[in-house]
Structure formats: C-alpha cells, structure tokens
SEMAR-563620 format. One line per field, with one value per atom (N, C-alpha, C): residue number from 1; residue in one letter; atom name; x, y, z. Coordinates in Angstrom, 2 decimals, decimal comma, padded with zeros to 5 digits. Layout:
num	NUM  ...
residuo	A  ...
atomo	CA  ...
X	X  ...
Y	Y  ...
Z	Z  ...
This chain:
num	1  1  1  2  2  2  3  3  3  4  4  4  5  5  5  6  6  6  7  7  7  8  8  8  9  9  9  10  10  10  11  11  11  12  12  12  13  13  13  14  14  14  15  15  15  16  16  16  17  17  17  18  18  18  19  19  19  20  20  20  21  21  21  22  22  22  23  23  23  24  24  24  25  25  25  26  26  26  27  27  27  28  28  28  29  29  29  30  30  30  31  31  31  32  32  32  33  33  33  34  34  34  35  35  35  36  36  36  37  37  37  38  38  38  39  39  39  40  40  40  41  41  41  42  42  42  43  43  43  44  44  44  45  45  45  46  46  46  47  47  47  48  48  48  49  49  49  50  50  50  51  51  51  52  52  52  53  53  53  54  54  54  55  55  55  56  56  56  57  57  57  58  58  58  59  59  59  60  60  60  61  61  61  62  62  62  63  63  63  64  64  64  65  65  65  66  66  66  67  67  67  68  68  68  69  69  69  70  70  70  71  71  71  72  72  72  73  73  73  74  74  74  75  75  75  76  76  76  77  77  77  78  78  78  79  79  79  80  80  80  81  81  81  82  82  82  83  83  83  84  84  84  85  85  85  86  86  86  87  87  87  88  88  88  89  89  89  90  90  90  91  91  91  92  92  92  93  93  93  94  94  94  95  95  95  96  96  96  97  97  97  98  98  98  99  99  99  100  100  100  101  101  101  102  102  102  103  103  103
residuo	X  X  X  X  X  X  X  X  X  X  X  X  X  X  X  X  X  X  X  X  X  X  X  X  X  X  X  X  X  X  X  X  X  X  X  X  X  X  X  X  X  X  X  X  X  X  X  X  X  X  X  X  X  X  X  X  X  X  X  X  X  X  X  X  X  X  X  X  X  X  X  X  X  X  X  X  X  X  X  X  X  X  X  X  X  X  X  X  X  X  X  X  X  X  X  X  X  X  X  X  X  X  X  X  X  X  X  X  X  X  X  X  X  X  X  X  X  X  X  X  X  X  X  X  X  X  X  X  X  X  X  X  X  X  X  X  X  X  X  X  X  X  X  X  X  X  X  X  X  X  X  X  X  X  X  X  X  X  X  X  X  X  X  X  X  X  X  X  X  X  X  X  X  X  X  X  X  X  X  X  X  X  X  X  X  X  X  X  X  X  X  X  X  X  X  X  X  X  X  X  X  X  X  X  X  X  X  X  X  X  X  X  X  X  X  X  X  X  X  X  X  X  X  X  X  X  X  X  X  X  X  X  X  X  X  X  X  X  X  X  X  X  X  X  X  X  X  X  X  X  X  X  X  X  X  X  X  X  X  X  X  X  X  X  X  X  X  X  X  X  X  X  X  X  X  X  X  X  X  X  X  X  X  X  X  X  X  X  X  X  X  X  X  X  X  X  X  X  X  X  X  X  X  X  X  X  X  X  X
atomo	N  CA  C  N  CA  C  N  CA  C  N  CA  C  N  CA  C  N  CA  C  N  CA  C  N  CA  C  N  CA  C  N  CA  C  N  CA  C  N  CA  C  N  CA  C  N  CA  C  N  CA  C  N  CA  C  N  CA  C  N  CA  C  N  CA  C  N  CA  C  N  CA  C  N  CA  C  N  CA  C  N  CA  C  N  CA  C  N  CA  C  N  CA  C  N  CA  C  N  CA  C  N  CA  C  N  CA  C  N  CA  C  N  CA  C  N  CA  C  N  CA  C  N  CA  C  N  CA  C  N  CA  C  N  CA  C  N  CA  C  N  CA  C  N  CA  C  N  CA  C  N  CA  C  N  CA  C  N  CA  C  N  CA  C  N  CA  C  N  CA  C  N  CA  C  N  CA  C  N  CA  C  N  CA  C  N  CA  C  N  CA  C  N  CA  C  N  CA  C  N  CA  C  N  CA  C  N  CA  C  N  CA  C  N  CA  C  N  CA  C  N  CA  C  N  CA  C  N  CA  C  N  CA  C  N  CA  C  N  CA  C  N  CA  C  N  CA  C  N  CA  C  N  CA  C  N  CA  C  N  CA  C  N  CA  C  N  CA  C  N  CA  C  N  CA  C  N  CA  C  N  CA  C  N  CA  C  N  CA  C  N  CA  C  N  CA  C  N  CA  C  N  CA  C  N  CA  C  N  CA  C  N  CA  C  N  CA  C  N  CA  C  N  CA  C  N  CA  C  N  CA  C  N  CA  C  N  CA  C  N  CA  C  N  CA  C  N  CA  C  N  CA  C  N  CA  C  N  CA  C
X	-075,24  -076,54  -076,90  -078,16  -078,65  -079,74  -079,80  -080,85  -081,67  -082,94  -083,88  -084,65  -084,47  -085,10  -086,17  -087,38  -088,49  -088,91  -088,72  -089,10  -090,41  -091,36  -092,71  -093,11  -093,60  -094,22  -095,72  -096,47  -097,89  -098,72  -099,78  -100,69  -101,24  -101,26  -101,77  -103,17  -104,02  -105,42  -105,62  -104,72  -104,88  -103,81  -103,00  -101,85  -102,23  -103,26  -103,65  -104,12  -104,93  -105,39  -104,20  -103,31  -102,14  -101,24  -101,02  -100,17  -100,72  -102,02  -102,63  -102,50  -102,73  -102,62  -101,19  -100,22  -098,81  -098,50  -098,88  -098,56  -099,32  -100,58  -101,42  -101,38  -101,09  -101,19  -099,91  -099,42  -098,36  -097,02  -096,60  -095,33  -095,42  -096,51  -096,61  -096,56  -097,04  -096,96  -095,52  -094,69  -093,27  -092,63  -092,91  -092,31  -092,81  -094,05  -094,63  -093,94  -093,20  -092,45  -091,37  -090,95  -089,88  -088,49  -088,40  -087,13  -086,42  -087,11  -086,52  -086,41  -085,29  -085,04  -085,51  -085,59  -086,08  -086,41  -087,05  -087,41  -087,40  -087,35  -087,58  -088,52  -089,47  -090,41  -090,29  -089,86  -089,49  -090,21  -090,52  -091,00  -089,78  -089,68  -088,55  -088,87  -088,04  -088,25  -087,72  -088,37  -087,91  -088,29  -089,13  -089,50  -090,99  -091,67  -093,10  -093,33  -094,31  -094,71  -096,15  -096,64  -098,05  -098,37  -097,36  -097,59  -097,76  -097,25  -097,41  -096,25  -096,27  -095,24  -094,46  -093,19  -092,35  -092,01  -091,97  -091,63  -090,61  -089,88  -088,95  -089,19  -089,40  -089,47  -088,14  -087,43  -086,14  -086,23  -085,92  -086,00  -084,63  -084,23  -082,94  -083,13  -082,24  -082,27  -080,89  -080,81  -079,51  -078,48  -078,93  -077,97  -078,68  -077,90  -078,44  -079,33  -078,95  -079,75  -081,17  -081,27  -082,57  -083,36  -082,66  -083,34  -083,85  -083,11  -083,55  -084,82  -084,89  -086,11  -087,29  -087,08  -088,13  -088,58  -087,63  -087,98  -088,76  -088,35  -089,00  -090,40  -090,57  -091,82  -092,80  -092,31  -093,18  -093,24  -092,22  -092,15  -093,32  -093,67  -094,78  -096,09  -096,35  -097,60  -097,68  -096,58  -096,60  -096,68  -095,98  -096,07  -097,47  -098,06  -099,41  -100,45  -100,26  -101,20  -101,28  -100,14  -100,13  -100,69  -100,31  -100,78  -102,30  -102,84  -104,29  -105,05  -104,51  -105,22  -105,07  -103,88  -103,59  -103,16  -103,74  -103,39  -103,31  -102,21  -101,96  -101,98  -101,81  -101,79  -100,41  -099,44  -098,10  -097,07  -095,83  -094,69  -093,70  -092,96  -092,04  -090,78  -089,70  -088,52  -087,86  -087,16  -086,55  -085,05  -084,34  -082,89  -082,47  -081,55  -080,98  -079,52  -079,15  -077,80  -077,15  -075,86  -075,10  -074,68  -074,97  -074,56  -073,08  -072,28  -070,83  -070,45  -071,14  -070,85  -072,09  -072,28  -073,39  -073,03  -073,71  -073,41  -074,41
Y	066,94  066,41  066,97  067,39  067,89  066,98  066,86  066,11  067,10  067,18  068,06  067,18  067,40  066,60  067,43  066,87  067,51  066,57  067,00  066,19  066,72  065,80  066,18  065,34  065,98  065,28  065,52  064,42  064,52  063,99  064,68  064,31  062,90  062,10  060,72  060,66  061,62  061,57  061,64  062,28  062,44  061,70  060,94  060,29  059,41  058,60  057,72  058,52  059,54  060,39  061,09  061,63  062,35  061,44  060,21  059,26  058,97  058,72  058,49  059,69  060,88  062,12  062,33  062,04  062,18  061,27  060,01  059,02  059,27  059,65  059,78  061,16  062,21  063,58  064,39  064,49  065,46  065,05  063,81  063,37  063,43  062,93  063,10  064,55  065,49  066,91  067,39  066,92  067,26  066,71  065,46  064,83  065,46  065,93  066,55  067,86  068,45  069,66  069,35  068,08  067,69  068,07  068,55  069,05  068,06  067,01  066,01  064,69  064,01  062,78  061,53  061,55  060,41  060,85  059,95  060,28  059,04  059,28  058,27  058,88  058,09  058,53  057,55  058,04  057,17  057,57  056,57  056,85  056,83  057,83  057,92  057,07  056,12  055,20  055,80  055,46  055,91  057,34  057,96  059,35  059,49  058,36  058,41  058,96  059,83  060,34  060,79  061,43  061,84  062,90  063,55  064,58  064,01  062,80  062,21  061,35  061,04  060,23  061,13  060,77  061,58  060,83  061,59  061,06  061,98  061,43  062,24  061,97  063,02  062,94  063,47  062,62  063,00  063,00  064,14  064,32  064,66  063,97  064,27  065,26  066,21  067,28  067,36  067,51  067,45  068,50  069,73  070,79  071,97  072,92  074,07  074,94  075,08  075,88  075,30  074,00  073,33  073,51  073,41  073,58  075,02  075,98  077,38  077,57  076,88  076,95  076,39  075,25  074,68  075,71  076,32  077,29  078,47  078,97  080,15  079,84  078,66  078,37  077,47  076,66  075,62  075,51  075,93  075,63  076,23  077,46  078,08  077,35  077,00  076,30  074,94  074,19  072,86  072,94  073,89  074,07  074,53  075,39  075,88  074,75  073,85  072,74  071,91  071,64  070,88  071,72  072,97  073,85  074,03  074,18  074,35  073,10  071,96  070,70  070,25  070,49  069,95  071,04  072,18  073,32  072,92  073,28  073,08  071,61  070,69  069,25  068,65  069,49  068,99  070,08  069,65  070,56  070,02  070,90  070,46  071,32  070,74  071,53  070,94  071,80  071,43  071,63  070,71  070,79  070,49  071,28  071,00  070,59  069,45  068,91  068,61  068,79  068,39  066,94  066,13  064,72  064,66  064,19  064,11  062,79  061,73  060,40  059,53  058,61  057,67  056,40  055,32  054,07  053,81
Z	-023,80  -023,42  -022,05  -021,90  -020,62  -020,09  -018,79  -018,11  -017,31  -017,65  -016,95  -015,98  -014,69  -013,65  -012,95  -012,93  -012,23  -011,11  -009,87  -008,72  -008,17  -007,96  -007,52  -006,32  -005,27  -004,14  -004,27  -004,42  -004,71  -003,54  -003,21  -002,13  -002,36  -001,30  -001,37  -001,98  -001,65  -002,05  -003,57  -004,26  -005,71  -006,50  -005,82  -006,44  -007,63  -007,54  -008,65  -009,86  -009,63  -010,73  -011,38  -010,56  -011,06  -011,87  -011,39  -012,10  -013,50  -013,58  -014,89  -015,80  -015,23  -016,01  -016,51  -015,65  -016,06  -017,24  -017,13  -018,16  -019,46  -019,36  -020,55  -021,19  -020,39  -020,91  -020,76  -019,54  -019,26  -019,87  -019,67  -020,27  -021,80  -022,41  -023,86  -024,32  -023,50  -023,87  -023,90  -022,96  -023,00  -024,27  -024,58  -025,76  -027,05  -027,05  -028,25  -028,63  -027,70  -028,05  -029,07  -029,15  -030,06  -029,58  -028,35  -027,82  -026,90  -026,49  -025,60  -026,35  -026,16  -026,91  -026,20  -024,89  -024,13  -022,71  -021,97  -020,59  -019,72  -018,42  -017,39  -016,37  -015,90  -014,89  -013,74  -012,59  -011,47  -010,19  -009,37  -008,02  -007,11  -006,25  -005,32  -004,10  -003,82  -002,70  -001,41  -000,30  001,01  001,36  000,55  000,79  001,10  001,34  001,63  003,03  003,17  004,48  004,40  005,44  005,46  004,40  003,86  002,85  001,45  001,21  -000,11  -000,55  -001,83  -002,47  -003,42  -003,65  -004,53  -005,81  -006,88  -008,21  -008,85  -009,83  -010,62  -012,10  -012,85  -014,30  -014,83  -015,57  -016,12  -017,64  -018,24  -019,68  -020,23  -021,30  -021,94  -023,08  -023,12  -024,11  -024,77  -026,08  -026,75  -026,31  -026,02  -025,69  -025,02  -024,57  -023,87  -024,77  -026,04  -026,96  -027,08  -027,21  -027,29  -026,00  -024,86  -023,58  -023,43  -023,91  -023,86  -024,70  -025,81  -026,63  -025,85  -025,17  -024,32  -023,29  -022,60  -021,55  -022,11  -023,25  -023,83  -024,37  -024,97  -025,68  -024,94  -023,98  -023,44  -021,92  -021,22  -019,78  -019,00  -019,25  -018,50  -018,73  -019,97  -020,31  -019,62  -019,63  -019,02  -017,50  -016,91  -015,46  -015,06  -015,85  -015,56  -015,66  -016,60  -016,75  -015,47  -014,86  -013,61  -012,46  -012,40  -011,33  -011,40  -012,59  -012,74  -012,32  -012,65  -012,37  -010,92  -010,31  -008,98  -008,00  -008,09  -007,24  -005,76  -005,14  -003,71  -003,28  -004,23  -003,92  -004,18  -004,49  -004,78  -004,52  -004,40  -004,40  -005,43  -006,02  -007,06  -007,05  -007,54  -007,84  -009,08  -009,80  -011,07  -011,01  -011,68  -011,75  -013,18  -013,69  -015,01  -014,80  -015,38  -015,19  -016,53  -016,59  -017,76  -017,60  -018,62  -018,59  -018,93  -018,00  -018,19  -018,83  -018,44  -018,96  -018,83  -019,77  -019,65  -020,43  -020,12  -020,82  -021,91
C-alpha cells in the first residue's frame, strides 16, 4: 500500500473558494481515476502565517504499479487543473510513502 501525500499552502484570500473546489471537484477527480482506494483531507495546524494556511491531501493506492499508472495518465492533468485555477496563489509539494503498518 502506498500513501500519496500532497501538501498545499494556500493564500488566505482564496482559501474558501479553494476549499470548496477541492471538496466538490478536485478530490472527486482523483477518486474518479479509480486508482486510489481512500483519502483524507486535513488542515495542518500550527502552520498559519501571512502567506496562508496549509492542508494535506492523503490518497491511498494499492501498489507502485497502480501509482505509476496514475502518474502516467492523470498526474499532469490534475496538477494543471489546480495551477490553471489558482496560479501563483499556492505552493505545494508531493511525497509518496510506503505504508509499513496501519490499524
């Protein structure tokens, strides 16, 4: 099992619009690929500053082969959707982790 973590710091001015877009459009677009089995969308506490608020989208993927399919077929399109809509209003970084144990 792999955990794909996308951390985003979003500008205060557009945060409400972005949050609605994430919940109604962007997260469903990830799930519509059929490649992720579940997700968590979290606000990162203690990271607020004048630049914005931080969030983490965590998506579970069954294995590396499935994640490679996501990267080849969907990652550019999904990243571009956010970049086109919120250009220069956020910063992001992505991490892929292997789940070693879970309850």
